Every structure is written in structure tokens, then in C-alpha cells.
KOLLUM-100657 format. One line per 5 residues: for each residue x, y, z of N, C-alpha, C, CB. Coordinates in nm, 2 decimals, m for minus. Glycine has a CB too. Example, Ala and Ser with C-alpha at 12.3 -4.5 7.8 and 13.67 -1.06 7.14 Angstrom:
BEGIN
1.32 m0.57 0.78 1.23 m0.45 0.78 1.32 m0.33 0.78 1.13 m0.45 0.90  1.28 m0.22 0.71 1.37 m0.11 0.71 1.29 0.00 0.79 1.41 m0.06 0.57
END
This chain:
BEGIN
9.76 8.16 8.15 9.77 8.30 8.13 9.81 8.37 8.26 9.63 8.36 8.08  9.91 8.45 8.25 9.97 8.52 8.37 9.87 8.62 8.42 10.10 8.58 8.34  9.85 8.63 8.55 9.77 8.73 8.61 9.86 8.85 8.64 9.70 8.68 8.74  9.81 8.97 8.60 9.88 9.09 8.62 9.81 9.19 8.71 9.90 9.16 8.48  9.89 9.27 8.77 9.83 9.38 8.86 9.77 9.49 8.78 9.93 9.43 8.96
9.67 9.56 8.83 9.61 9.67 8.76 9.70 9.78 8.74 9.49 9.71 8.84  9.69 9.83 8.61 9.77 9.95 8.57 9.71 10.01 8.45 9.92 9.92 8.55  9.67 10.14 8.46 9.62 10.21 8.34 9.62 10.36 8.36 9.47 10.16 8.32  9.62 10.42 8.24 9.62 10.57 8.24 9.51 10.62 8.16 9.76 10.62 8.18  9.47 10.75 8.18 9.35 10.81 8.12 9.40 10.92 8.02 9.26 10.86 8.22
9.33 10.92 7.91 9.35 11.03 7.82 9.24 11.13 7.85 9.34 10.99 7.67  9.27 11.25 7.90 9.17 11.34 7.94 9.17 11.46 7.86 9.19 11.37 8.09  9.05 11.53 7.85 9.03 11.65 7.78 9.10 11.76 7.85 8.88 11.68 7.76  9.18 11.84 7.78 9.25 11.95 7.83 9.16 12.07 7.86 9.37 11.99 7.74  9.18 12.13 7.97 9.10 12.25 8.00 9.15 12.37 7.91 9.11 12.29 8.15
9.06 12.46 7.89 9.09 12.57 7.81 9.18 12.67 7.88 8.96 12.64 7.76  9.30 12.69 7.83 9.39 12.79 7.89 9.34 12.93 7.85 9.53 12.77 7.85  9.33 13.02 7.94 9.28 13.16 7.91 9.37 13.26 7.98 9.14 13.17 7.96  9.36 13.38 7.94 9.44 13.49 7.99 9.37 13.54 8.12 9.46 13.60 7.89  9.38 13.47 8.23 9.33 13.51 8.35 9.44 13.57 8.44 9.25 13.39 8.42
9.40 13.65 8.53 9.50 13.71 8.62 9.55 13.61 8.72 9.44 13.84 8.69  9.68 13.60 8.73 9.74 13.51 8.83 9.76 13.58 8.96 9.88 13.46 8.78  9.74 13.51 9.07 9.77 13.57 9.21 9.91 13.61 9.22 9.72 13.48 9.32  9.94 13.70 9.31 10.08 13.74 9.34 10.14 13.62 9.42 10.08 13.87 9.43  10.27 13.61 9.41 10.34 13.50 9.48 10.31 13.50 9.63 10.49 13.51 9.46
10.29 13.61 9.69 10.26 13.62 9.83 10.12 13.57 9.86 10.28 13.76 9.89  10.03 13.57 9.76 9.89 13.53 9.79 9.88 13.38 9.77 9.80 13.60 9.69  9.97 13.31 9.70 9.95 13.17 9.66 9.94 13.08 9.79 10.06 13.12 9.57  10.03 13.11 9.88 10.03 13.02 10.01 9.90 13.04 10.08 10.15 13.06 10.10  9.84 13.16 10.08 9.71 13.18 10.15 9.60 13.11 10.08 9.68 13.33 10.16
9.61 13.11 9.94 9.51 13.04 9.86 9.51 12.89 9.89 9.53 13.06 9.71  9.63 12.83 9.90 9.65 12.69 9.93 9.59 12.65 10.06 9.79 12.65 9.92  9.62 12.73 10.16 9.56 12.70 10.30 9.41 12.72 10.30 9.63 12.80 10.40  9.36 12.81 10.23 9.21 12.84 10.23 9.14 12.72 10.16 9.18 12.97 10.16  9.19 12.67 10.04 9.12 12.57 9.97 9.14 12.43 10.05 9.17 12.55 9.83
9.25 12.42 10.12 9.27 12.30 10.20 9.17 12.30 10.32 9.41 12.29 10.26  9.14 12.42 10.37 9.04 12.43 10.48 8.90 12.40 10.43 9.04 12.57 10.54  8.87 12.44 10.30 8.75 12.41 10.24 8.74 12.26 10.22 8.73 12.48 10.11  8.85 12.19 10.18 8.85 12.05 10.16 8.82 11.97 10.29 8.99 12.01 10.10  8.87 12.03 10.40 8.84 11.97 10.53 8.69 11.97 10.56 8.92 12.03 10.65
8.63 12.09 10.53 8.49 12.11 10.55 8.41 12.01 10.46 8.45 12.25 10.52  8.46 12.00 10.33 8.39 11.91 10.24 8.40 11.77 10.28 8.45 11.93 10.10  8.52 11.73 10.33 8.54 11.59 10.38 8.45 11.55 10.49 8.68 11.57 10.41  8.44 11.64 10.59 8.35 11.62 10.70 8.20 11.61 10.66 8.36 11.73 10.81  8.16 11.70 10.57 8.02 11.71 10.52 7.99 11.58 10.44 8.00 11.83 10.43
8.08 11.53 10.36 8.05 11.41 10.28 8.03 11.29 10.37 8.16 11.38 10.18  8.08 11.29 10.49 8.06 11.18 10.58 7.91 11.17 10.63 8.15 11.19 10.70  7.84 11.28 10.61 7.70 11.29 10.65 7.60 11.27 10.53 7.67 11.42 10.72  7.66 11.23 10.42 7.57 11.21 10.30 7.57 11.06 10.27 7.63 11.29 10.18  7.46 11.01 10.22 7.45 10.88 10.16 7.46 10.90 10.01 7.32 10.80 10.20
7.52 10.80 9.94 7.53 10.81 9.79 7.55 10.67 9.74 7.64 10.91 9.75  7.54 10.65 9.61 7.56 10.53 9.54 7.69 10.54 9.45 7.44 10.49 9.45  7.78 10.44 9.46 7.90 10.43 9.38 7.89 10.32 9.28 8.02 10.42 9.47  7.90 10.35 9.15 7.89 10.24 9.05 8.02 10.24 8.98 7.77 10.28 8.95  8.09 10.13 8.99 8.22 10.11 8.93 8.21 10.01 8.82 8.32 10.06 9.04
8.27 10.04 8.70 8.27 9.95 8.59 8.41 9.96 8.52 8.16 9.99 8.48  8.47 9.84 8.50 8.60 9.83 8.43 8.59 9.72 8.33 8.71 9.81 8.53  8.62 9.76 8.21 8.62 9.66 8.09 8.77 9.64 8.05 8.54 9.72 7.98  8.80 9.51 8.03 8.92 9.47 7.97 8.89 9.44 7.82 8.98 9.34 8.04  8.97 9.51 7.73 8.94 9.51 7.59 9.04 9.42 7.52 8.94 9.65 7.53
9.00 9.38 7.39 9.09 9.31 7.31 9.19 9.41 7.24 9.02 9.22 7.20  9.28 9.36 7.16 9.38 9.45 7.11 9.33 9.56 7.02 9.48 9.37 7.03  9.21 9.53 6.96 9.15 9.63 6.87 9.07 9.74 6.95 9.06 9.57 6.77  9.05 9.72 7.08 8.97 9.80 7.16 8.83 9.81 7.12 9.03 9.94 7.16  8.78 9.71 7.05 8.64 9.70 7.00 8.56 9.60 7.08 8.64 9.68 6.86
8.63 9.50 7.14 8.55 9.39 7.20 8.59 9.38 7.35 8.57 9.26 7.12  8.49 9.37 7.43 8.52 9.35 7.58 8.55 9.20 7.60 8.40 9.40 7.66  8.66 9.17 7.67 8.69 9.03 7.69 8.69 9.00 7.84 8.83 9.00 7.64  8.68 9.10 7.93 8.67 9.08 8.07 8.60 9.20 8.14 8.80 9.05 8.13  8.54 9.17 8.25 8.47 9.28 8.32 8.49 9.27 8.47 8.32 9.28 8.29
8.49 9.39 8.53 8.48 9.40 8.68 8.37 9.51 8.71 8.61 9.44 8.75  8.27 9.48 8.79 8.16 9.57 8.81 8.11 9.56 8.96 8.05 9.55 8.71  8.09 9.67 9.02 8.02 9.67 9.15 7.94 9.79 9.17 8.13 9.66 9.27  7.83 9.78 9.24 7.75 9.89 9.28 7.73 9.88 9.43 7.61 9.89 9.21  7.77 9.99 9.50 7.76 10.00 9.65 7.69 10.12 9.69 7.91 10.00 9.71
7.62 10.11 9.80 7.55 10.23 9.86 7.61 10.26 9.99 7.40 10.20 9.88  7.65 10.38 10.01 7.70 10.42 10.14 7.58 10.48 10.22 7.82 10.53 10.13  7.55 10.41 10.33 7.43 10.44 10.40 7.46 10.44 10.55 7.32 10.33 10.37  7.36 10.47 10.63 7.37 10.47 10.78 7.28 10.36 10.83 7.34 10.61 10.84  7.34 10.27 10.91 7.26 10.17 10.97 7.29 10.18 11.12 7.31 10.02 10.92
7.18 10.21 11.20 7.18 10.23 11.34 7.29 10.34 11.37 7.22 10.10 11.41  7.29 10.44 11.29 7.38 10.56 11.31 7.52 10.54 11.27 7.38 10.58 11.46  7.56 10.42 11.21 7.69 10.40 11.17 7.70 10.40 11.02 7.75 10.26 11.22  7.80 10.47 10.96 7.81 10.48 10.82 7.87 10.35 10.76 7.90 10.60 10.78  7.80 10.29 10.67 7.84 10.16 10.62 7.83 10.15 10.47 7.75 10.05 10.69
7.92 10.07 10.41 7.91 10.04 10.27 7.83 9.91 10.25 8.05 10.03 10.20  7.73 9.92 10.16 7.64 9.80 10.14 7.66 9.77 9.99 7.50 9.82 10.18  7.71 9.66 9.95 7.72 9.61 9.81 7.59 9.56 9.77 7.84 9.51 9.79  7.53 9.62 9.67 7.40 9.58 9.62 7.40 9.51 9.49 7.31 9.70 9.61  7.52 9.51 9.42 7.53 9.44 9.29 7.68 9.41 9.27 7.47 9.53 9.17
7.71 9.29 9.25 7.85 9.25 9.23 7.85 9.12 9.15 7.93 9.24 9.36  7.83 9.12 9.02 7.84 9.00 8.94 7.98 8.94 8.94 7.79 9.02 8.80  7.99 8.81 8.91 8.13 8.75 8.91 8.22 8.83 8.81 8.12 8.60 8.88  8.34 8.86 8.85 8.43 8.93 8.76 8.48 8.83 8.66 8.54 9.00 8.83  8.52 8.88 8.54 8.57 8.80 8.43 8.70 8.85 8.37 8.46 8.78 8.33
8.78 8.93 8.45 8.90 8.98 8.40 9.00 8.87 8.36 8.97 9.07 8.51  9.06 8.88 8.25 9.14 8.77 8.19 9.29 8.78 8.23 9.12 8.76 8.04  9.34 8.90 8.23 9.48 8.93 8.24 9.52 9.02 8.35 9.54 8.98 8.11  9.42 9.05 8.44 9.44 9.15 8.54 9.40 9.09 8.68 9.37 9.28 8.52  9.48 9.13 8.78 9.44 9.09 8.92 9.43 9.22 9.00 9.55 9.00 8.98
9.31 9.25 9.05 9.29 9.36 9.13 9.34 9.33 9.27 9.13 9.40 9.14  9.43 9.42 9.32 9.49 9.41 9.45 9.41 9.49 9.55 9.63 9.45 9.45  9.42 9.47 9.68 9.35 9.55 9.78 9.37 9.70 9.77 9.39 9.50 9.92  9.50 9.74 9.72 9.52 9.88 9.70 9.44 9.94 9.59 9.67 9.90 9.67  9.41 9.86 9.49 9.33 9.91 9.38 9.19 9.93 9.43 9.32 9.80 9.26
9.13 9.84 9.51 9.00 9.86 9.56 8.99 9.98 9.66 8.95 9.73 9.63  9.10 10.00 9.74 9.10 10.11 9.83 9.11 10.24 9.75 9.23 10.10 9.92  9.19 10.24 9.64 9.20 10.36 9.55 9.06 10.40 9.49 9.30 10.34 9.44  8.99 10.30 9.44 8.86 10.32 9.39 8.76 10.39 9.49 8.79 10.19 9.33  8.78 10.35 9.61 8.69 10.40 9.72 8.74 10.54 9.77 8.68 10.30 9.83
8.87 10.56 9.79 8.92 10.67 9.86 9.01 10.77 9.78 8.99 10.63 9.98  9.10 10.71 9.70 9.20 10.80 9.64 9.15 10.87 9.51 9.32 10.72 9.60  9.07 10.80 9.43 9.02 10.86 9.31 8.93 10.98 9.34 8.94 10.76 9.23  8.84 10.98 9.44 8.78 11.10 9.48 8.87 11.18 9.58 8.64 11.07 9.54  8.98 11.22 9.53 9.09 11.28 9.61 9.05 11.40 9.69 9.21 11.31 9.53
9.08 11.41 9.81 9.06 11.53 9.90 9.19 11.57 9.97 8.95 11.49 10.01  9.23 11.70 9.95 9.35 11.75 10.02 9.31 11.84 10.13 9.44 11.82 9.91  9.30 11.78 10.25 9.25 11.86 10.37 9.37 11.93 10.44 9.18 11.76 10.47  9.33 12.02 10.53 9.44 12.09 10.60 9.52 11.99 10.68 9.37 12.19 10.70  9.46 11.88 10.73 9.53 11.78 10.81 9.64 11.71 10.72 9.43 11.69 10.87
9.61 11.70 10.59 9.70 11.62 10.50 9.80 11.71 10.43 9.62 11.54 10.40  9.78 11.85 10.44 9.85 11.94 10.36 10.00 11.93 10.38 9.81 12.08 10.39  10.05 11.91 10.50 10.19 11.90 10.52 10.26 11.77 10.46 10.22 11.89 10.67  10.18 11.68 10.41 10.23 11.56 10.35 10.26 11.58 10.20 10.13 11.44 10.37  10.22 11.69 10.15 10.23 11.71 10.00 10.31 11.84 9.97 10.09 11.72 9.94
10.38 11.84 9.85 10.42 11.96 9.79 10.31 12.01 9.70 10.55 11.93 9.70  10.28 12.13 9.71 10.17 12.20 9.63 10.23 12.32 9.56 10.05 12.24 9.72  10.23 12.31 9.42 10.29 12.42 9.34 10.19 12.48 9.25 10.41 12.36 9.27  10.19 12.61 9.24 10.09 12.68 9.15 10.14 12.67 9.01 10.08 12.83 9.20  10.05 12.64 8.92 10.09 12.62 8.78 10.03 12.73 8.69 10.05 12.49 8.73
9.91 12.78 8.72 9.85 12.88 8.63 9.70 12.90 8.66 9.87 12.84 8.49  9.63 12.96 8.56 9.49 12.99 8.57 9.42 12.93 8.45 9.47 13.15 8.59  9.32 12.85 8.46 9.25 12.79 8.35 9.10 12.79 8.37 9.30 12.65 8.32  9.03 12.77 8.26 8.88 12.75 8.27 8.85 12.60 8.27 8.81 12.83 8.15  8.76 12.56 8.35 8.70 12.43 8.35 8.55 12.44 8.34 8.74 12.34 8.48
8.50 12.41 8.22 8.36 12.43 8.19 8.31 12.57 8.23 8.28 12.32 8.27  8.39 12.67 8.18 8.36 12.81 8.20 8.38 12.85 8.35 8.22 12.84 8.16  8.43 12.77 8.43 8.46 12.81 8.57 8.61 12.85 8.58 8.43 12.69 8.67  8.65 12.97 8.61 8.79 13.01 8.63 8.85 12.94 8.74 8.80 13.16 8.64  8.96 12.87 8.72 9.02 12.79 8.82 9.17 12.81 8.84 9.00 12.64 8.79
9.22 12.80 8.96 9.37 12.79 8.98 9.41 12.65 8.96 9.41 12.84 9.12  9.52 12.63 8.89 9.58 12.49 8.87 9.70 12.47 8.95 9.61 12.48 8.72  9.70 12.36 9.03 9.81 12.33 9.12 9.86 12.19 9.09 9.76 12.34 9.27  9.99 12.17 9.10 10.06 12.04 9.10 10.07 11.99 9.24 10.20 12.05 9.03  10.04 11.86 9.26 10.03 11.81 9.40 10.11 11.68 9.39 9.89 11.78 9.45
10.21 11.66 9.49 10.29 11.55 9.49 10.33 11.51 9.64 10.42 11.57 9.41  10.32 11.39 9.68 10.35 11.35 9.82 10.50 11.38 9.85 10.32 11.21 9.85  10.53 11.42 9.97 10.67 11.45 10.01 10.74 11.31 10.04 10.67 11.54 10.13  10.66 11.22 10.10 10.72 11.10 10.15 10.61 10.99 10.14 10.78 11.11 10.29  10.65 10.87 10.10 10.56 10.75 10.09 10.58 10.67 10.22 10.59 10.67 9.97
10.47 10.67 10.30 10.47 10.59 10.42 10.41 10.45 10.40 10.40 10.67 10.54  10.46 10.35 10.46 10.40 10.22 10.44 10.25 10.21 10.49 10.48 10.11 10.51  10.17 10.15 10.41 10.03 10.13 10.45 9.94 10.25 10.41 10.02 10.11 10.59  10.00 10.36 10.36 9.92 10.48 10.32 9.91 10.49 10.17 9.97 10.60 10.38  9.80 10.55 10.12 9.78 10.58 9.98 9.78 10.73 9.96 9.65 10.52 9.93
9.84 10.77 9.85 9.86 10.91 9.82 9.81 10.94 9.68 10.01 10.95 9.84  9.81 11.07 9.65 9.77 11.12 9.51 9.89 11.20 9.46 9.64 11.21 9.52  9.91 11.18 9.33 10.01 11.26 9.26 9.96 11.31 9.13 10.15 11.19 9.24  9.95 11.44 9.11 9.89 11.49 8.98 9.86 11.64 8.99 9.76 11.41 8.95  9.74 11.68 8.93 9.71 11.82 8.93 9.56 11.83 8.98 9.72 11.88 8.79
9.53 11.95 9.03 9.40 11.98 9.08 9.36 12.12 9.03 9.39 11.98 9.24  9.23 12.13 8.99 9.18 12.26 8.95 9.09 12.31 9.06 9.10 12.25 8.81  9.12 12.44 9.11 9.05 12.49 9.22 8.97 12.62 9.18 9.15 12.53 9.34  8.84 12.62 9.20 8.75 12.73 9.17 8.81 12.86 9.24 8.61 12.71 9.22  8.84 12.96 9.15 8.91 13.08 9.21 8.82 13.17 9.29 8.97 13.16 9.10
8.69 13.14 9.30 8.60 13.22 9.38 8.57 13.14 9.51 8.47 13.25 9.31  8.52 13.02 9.50 8.48 12.94 9.61 8.60 12.86 9.68 8.37 12.84 9.58  8.71 12.85 9.60 8.83 12.78 9.65 8.80 12.64 9.69 8.89 12.86 9.77  8.73 12.57 9.60 8.71 12.43 9.62 8.75 12.36 9.49 8.56 12.40 9.65  8.81 12.24 9.51 8.86 12.16 9.40 8.74 12.12 9.31 8.93 12.03 9.44
8.75 12.14 9.18 8.64 12.10 9.09 8.68 11.98 9.00 8.59 12.22 9.01  8.81 11.96 8.99 8.86 11.85 8.90 9.00 11.81 8.94 8.86 11.89 8.75  9.03 11.68 8.93 9.17 11.63 8.96 9.21 11.53 8.85 9.17 11.56 9.10  9.33 11.53 8.82 9.39 11.44 8.72 9.52 11.39 8.78 9.40 11.50 8.58  9.54 11.26 8.79 9.67 11.21 8.84 9.67 11.06 8.87 9.70 11.28 8.97
9.75 11.01 8.96 9.77 10.87 8.98 9.78 10.85 9.13 9.90 10.83 8.91  9.72 10.74 9.18 9.74 10.70 9.32 9.88 10.65 9.34 9.64 10.59 9.36  9.94 10.66 9.46 10.07 10.62 9.49 10.07 10.55 9.62 10.17 10.74 9.48  10.18 10.47 9.65 10.19 10.41 9.77 10.30 10.30 9.76 10.06 10.35 9.82  10.34 10.24 9.87 10.43 10.13 9.87 10.37 10.01 9.79 10.47 10.08 10.01
10.44 9.96 9.70 10.39 9.85 9.61 10.39 9.72 9.68 10.47 9.84 9.48  10.27 9.65 9.67 10.26 9.51 9.72 10.36 9.42 9.65 10.12 9.46 9.72  10.36 9.43 9.52 10.45 9.35 9.43 10.53 9.44 9.34 10.36 9.25 9.35  10.64 9.39 9.30 10.73 9.47 9.22 10.66 9.52 9.09 10.86 9.40 9.18  10.58 9.43 9.03 10.51 9.47 8.91 10.38 9.55 8.92 10.48 9.35 8.83
10.34 9.58 9.05 10.22 9.65 9.07 10.23 9.79 9.02 10.18 9.65 9.22  10.13 9.84 8.95 10.12 9.98 8.91 9.98 10.02 8.93 10.16 9.99 8.76  9.96 10.16 8.93 9.83 10.21 8.97 9.78 10.31 8.87 9.84 10.27 9.11  9.65 10.34 8.87 9.59 10.41 8.76 9.61 10.56 8.75 9.45 10.38 8.75  9.62 10.61 8.64 9.59 10.75 8.62 9.44 10.77 8.60 9.67 10.81 8.50
9.39 10.88 8.64 9.24 10.90 8.64 9.21 11.05 8.63 9.17 10.83 8.76  9.09 11.08 8.59 9.04 11.21 8.59 8.90 11.21 8.67 9.02 11.27 8.45  8.89 11.29 8.77 8.77 11.30 8.85 8.71 11.43 8.84 8.79 11.25 8.99  8.58 11.44 8.81 8.50 11.57 8.81 8.41 11.58 8.93 8.42 11.58 8.68  8.40 11.70 8.97 8.30 11.73 9.08 8.19 11.82 9.04 8.38 11.79 9.20
8.08 11.81 9.11 7.97 11.90 9.09 7.92 11.95 9.22 7.85 11.82 9.01  7.85 12.06 9.21 7.80 12.12 9.34 7.68 12.05 9.39 7.77 12.27 9.32  7.68 12.02 9.52 7.56 11.95 9.58 7.51 12.04 9.69 7.61 11.81 9.64  7.38 12.05 9.69 7.31 12.14 9.78 7.36 12.28 9.78 7.32 12.08 9.93  7.40 12.32 9.66 7.44 12.46 9.64 7.56 12.50 9.72 7.33 12.55 9.67
7.64 12.40 9.78 7.75 12.44 9.87 7.88 12.36 9.85 7.70 12.42 10.01  7.87 12.23 9.84 7.98 12.14 9.84 8.01 12.09 9.70 7.97 12.03 9.94  8.14 12.09 9.66 8.17 12.03 9.53 8.21 11.88 9.56 8.29 12.10 9.46  8.12 11.79 9.53 8.14 11.65 9.56 8.18 11.58 9.43 8.01 11.58 9.62  8.26 11.47 9.44 8.30 11.40 9.32 8.18 11.33 9.26 8.41 11.29 9.35
8.16 11.33 9.13 8.04 11.27 9.07 8.08 11.17 8.95 7.95 11.37 9.01  8.20 11.19 8.90 8.24 11.10 8.78 8.39 11.09 8.77 8.18 11.17 8.65  8.44 10.97 8.76 8.58 10.94 8.74 8.59 10.85 8.61 8.64 10.86 8.86  8.69 10.89 8.52 8.71 10.81 8.40 8.85 10.78 8.38 8.65 10.89 8.28  8.88 10.67 8.33 9.02 10.63 8.30 9.02 10.53 8.18 9.08 10.56 8.42
9.11 10.56 8.08 9.13 10.48 7.96 9.28 10.47 7.93 9.05 10.54 7.84  9.32 10.34 7.90 9.46 10.32 7.87 9.49 10.19 7.81 9.55 10.34 8.00  9.60 10.17 7.75 9.65 10.04 7.71 9.77 10.00 7.81 9.70 10.05 7.56  9.75 9.90 7.88 9.84 9.85 7.98 9.96 9.78 7.91 9.78 9.76 8.08  10.08 9.82 7.93 10.19 9.76 7.87 10.28 9.69 7.98 10.28 9.87 7.80
10.28 9.56 7.98 10.35 9.48 8.08 10.47 9.41 8.00 10.27 9.38 8.15  10.55 9.34 8.08 10.67 9.28 8.02 10.63 9.17 7.91 10.75 9.21 8.12  10.51 9.11 7.94 10.48 9.00 7.85 10.34 9.01 7.79 10.48 8.87 7.92  10.27 9.13 7.80 10.14 9.14 7.74 10.10 9.29 7.73 10.04 9.07 7.82  10.00 9.32 7.65 9.94 9.45 7.63 9.79 9.44 7.65 9.98 9.52 7.49
9.74 9.52 7.75 9.60 9.50 7.78 9.53 9.64 7.78 9.58 9.43 7.92  9.44 9.67 7.69 9.36 9.79 7.69 9.25 9.78 7.79 9.30 9.82 7.55  9.23 9.89 7.86 9.13 9.90 7.97 9.05 10.03 7.96 9.20 9.89 8.11  8.92 10.02 8.00 8.84 10.14 8.01 8.77 10.13 8.15 8.73 10.15 7.90  8.76 10.24 8.22 8.69 10.23 8.35 8.62 10.36 8.38 8.80 10.21 8.46
8.50 10.35 8.44 8.43 10.46 8.49 8.38 10.44 8.63 8.31 10.50 8.39  8.37 10.54 8.71 8.31 10.53 8.84 8.21 10.65 8.85 8.42 10.54 8.96  8.09 10.62 8.89 7.99 10.73 8.92 7.96 10.73 9.06 7.87 10.70 8.83  7.95 10.85 9.12 7.91 10.88 9.25 7.78 10.96 9.24 8.02 10.95 9.34  7.67 10.90 9.28 7.54 10.96 9.24 7.44 10.95 9.36 7.48 10.89 9.12
7.33 11.02 9.34 7.22 11.02 9.44 7.26 11.07 9.58 7.15 10.88 9.45  7.34 11.18 9.58 7.38 11.23 9.71 7.26 11.28 9.79 7.48 11.34 9.70  7.24 11.24 9.91 7.14 11.28 10.00 7.19 11.30 10.14 7.01 11.19 10.00  7.16 11.42 10.20 7.21 11.44 10.34 7.13 11.35 10.43 7.20 11.59 10.37  7.21 11.29 10.53 7.14 11.21 10.63 7.14 11.28 10.76 7.22 11.07 10.64
7.01 11.29 10.81 6.99 11.36 10.94 6.94 11.26 11.04 6.89 11.47 10.92  6.95 11.31 11.17 6.91 11.22 11.28 6.76 11.18 11.27 6.93 11.30 11.41  6.68 11.26 11.21 6.54 11.22 11.20 6.50 11.17 11.06 6.45 11.35 11.22  6.61 11.15 10.98 6.59 11.10 10.84 6.56 10.95 10.84 6.70 11.13 10.75  6.48 10.91 10.74 6.46 10.77 10.71 6.49 10.74 10.56 6.31 10.72 10.75
6.61 10.77 10.52 6.65 10.77 10.38 6.69 10.63 10.34 6.76 10.87 10.35  6.63 10.58 10.23 6.66 10.45 10.17 6.66 10.47 10.02 6.57 10.34 10.22  6.75 10.39 9.95 6.74 10.39 9.81 6.80 10.26 9.76 6.81 10.51 9.75  6.77 10.24 9.63 6.83 10.11 9.57 6.77 9.99 9.64 6.98 10.11 9.58  6.85 9.89 9.67 6.81 9.77 9.73 6.84 9.77 9.88 6.87 9.65 9.67
6.88 9.89 9.93 6.93 9.89 10.07 6.81 9.92 10.16 7.03 10.00 10.09  6.80 9.84 10.27 6.70 9.86 10.37 6.77 9.86 10.51 6.59 9.76 10.37  6.72 9.92 10.60 6.78 9.92 10.74 6.77 9.78 10.79 6.71 10.02 10.83  6.87 9.74 10.86 6.87 9.60 10.92 6.76 9.60 11.03 7.01 9.57 10.98  6.68 9.49 11.05 6.58 9.49 11.15 6.65 9.49 11.29 6.50 9.37 11.14
6.58 9.55 11.38 6.64 9.56 11.52 6.61 9.42 11.58 6.57 9.67 11.60  6.71 9.37 11.66 6.70 9.24 11.72 6.59 9.24 11.83 6.83 9.20 11.78  6.52 9.13 11.83 6.41 9.12 11.94 6.47 9.08 12.07 6.31 9.01 11.89  6.42 9.13 12.18 6.47 9.09 12.31 6.46 8.94 12.33 6.40 9.17 12.42  6.56 8.88 12.39 6.56 8.74 12.42 6.48 8.71 12.55 6.70 8.68 12.42
6.42 8.60 12.55 6.35 8.56 12.68 6.45 8.51 12.78 6.24 8.45 12.65  6.42 8.54 12.91 6.51 8.49 13.01 6.50 8.34 13.02 6.47 8.55 13.15
END
């Protein structure tokens, strides 16, 4: 059986289009800069939080009723001796039959799917205003986002983002990771990521979903995937936060002379 690179797309629920007031063209550039600044703040803040990431991907049969292969991991992002570290706490042997996860796929699951468009990255993207929509009763600006140039070794996002029109923070994204392909047949997932407010201030990613039928030259492979980012807790200098199976590494004992 030929091993294939990961590729899938998600069917996502459309947001409710409503008759909301659009900003004037002169205001749009200011809105983009403001929400990118909020994204920079969010990105820095998230580096000070611990959380658990649960990734599950099922490879289905042609009827989409039976699982024929699985990939699953559970990781905790924690601080050990002041250093932010990923600790894998659950990783059963994968049983994917027709897919091969490449390093880029794993990087996307960790970094690209919870997409962040910071002020520092803004010049790397085209950002175009599309309209005004409701997302779960939250009025949002809708923007199309596309990389200007693909640099080797970097991963990018291409798709749409919904930005809260009051707090100017991204609340949802839908799109595809992009980058230089490792192999000619490599393709990357479309996904939908939702955010929720944490500590009454930051909109952190909490749920990613993707569903598709992969169509390759010699096979068709249906896939379902979910990623949950949960149990966000702020880590402080005086904190002693632990959860799941993660414990702080014991400090080394001094060696005798």
C-alpha cells in the first residue's frame, strides 16, 4: 500500500451574514494594524500559559462509517525550571494505513492551526477586508489573509479570519497552512479554529476541526481530525502548577568531590 502525505479539507459552518455597518475604507488599515497589535499581545501572553493539547485524527473507510487508522497525541505545555516545554503524556502507536505525517504536518498542528497574525508578521501577508458578519452573536470584521511570498523553511496561513469589531481580536479562522513542499505530492489541511476568551481578556484557540475526503492519484481517503486546546492556566514565578501526568523534573543532587 502506498504511503501518502497528509491532505484534507474541512466543511465548516458558515457564519450568519447580517446587515452590519462596514468601516470606511480609510478606517480599514487602522483596524488591521490594531488587531495585529492585539495579536502580538495575545501571542506574548499565551507564552505564559500552560495548557493541554489533544490531537485526534481518524482515517475512515470509503463509507465514512468505520475507522481504519488513527493518529492521537496528548501534550501538556508546561514550565520546567523556568523553561516552556512540551511534554507528551499520551501517544499510542499510530495505525494510519494510507497517510504519512510529515514534519510540516506536525508543525502545523502545533503552530499554524492556532494561527496568530502579529504586527511583526503583518508585512508578510496581504490582508483584505471582506465584510461584516456575526459569529455566535459576536459582530465581526471578516478579512482574507494570504502570504505575499513563500520563504523556504517557514509555514504560513492562507484563508479568512473573523475579528471581534469591539475588542479587535481574532475569534475564528478558516484556511490552509502553506509552505515549500517537502515532496511534490505533499498537501496540507484546510481547518477551522475557534477561540474563546480566557481570563476575561485574551481570545485563545480552544478547538480546531477538519473533515475531508482526500483525493490522490491512486486512492481516496476520508479523514476526520479534531484538536482541543484546554485547561489554560497562567504560570507565575511563584506558581506550582501541575496537571495531567506532568510533574516537575527532580532537581539534580550535588555530586561528591
